[in-house]
N, C-alpha and C positions, 0 to 999 in steps of 0.2 A: 162619618161613620155612625151607624145606628147601633146603640148598645141594648142588650137584653136587660130585663129587669134584674136578673142575677148579677150581671156585670155592673150595672148602676149601683146596686146594693154593695158590691165589693168595693167600688171606688169610694162610696160614702163612708164605709167602715175604715178604709185606709186614711182618708182625709181626717177622720175623727181622732186618729192616734197622734200622740206627741211626735214631733218630727224625727227624733232619734229612733223611735219604735217603728215608724212608717218606713224609714230608710232600711232598717233591719229586715222588715217584711219584703221590701222590694228587692233587696239583695238575695233573699231566700227564693223569691219567685223567679229571679233571673237564673239562679242555680238550677232550679227545677226545669226551667225552659231549656237550659243547656243540656240537661240529662235527657230530655225528650228528643233532642237532635232534630228538631224541625217536624217531628211527627205529632199529629193531633192525638191527644190522650182522651179516651172516652172514660171519664171518671165513673160514670154510672155503671159501666161494665166491670170496673175494677174494684170499686169500694162497696162493701156491704153496709147495711145500717149499723152493724156491730163495729165495723172498721171506722166508720165516721164517728160513732160514739166514743170509741177508744181514742181516736185522734183528738177529739174535743176535750176529753178528760186530761190527756197528756199536755195539751196546749195550755189549759187552765193551770195545771200544776207547775208547768214551766214558767208561765207568766207570773205566778204568785211567788215563785222561789226567788230569793235574793240573788242578784248577779254576783258572780265571782270574777274578780279582775286579777 
């Protein structure tokens, strides 16, 4: 299978994560795939630049917050 540059970049980013965090990300990705129900999602049609910026900020805040167990 040939991967796009974006796909390769994503794989490199996941590989750089600590194993626990990578597993959390993979679980989240599987949950999103389940929500899609086999349909291909056209993210560029669904996410504005503002949406992406908001998601990035929320991700950083969540990542920096201490975990509650």
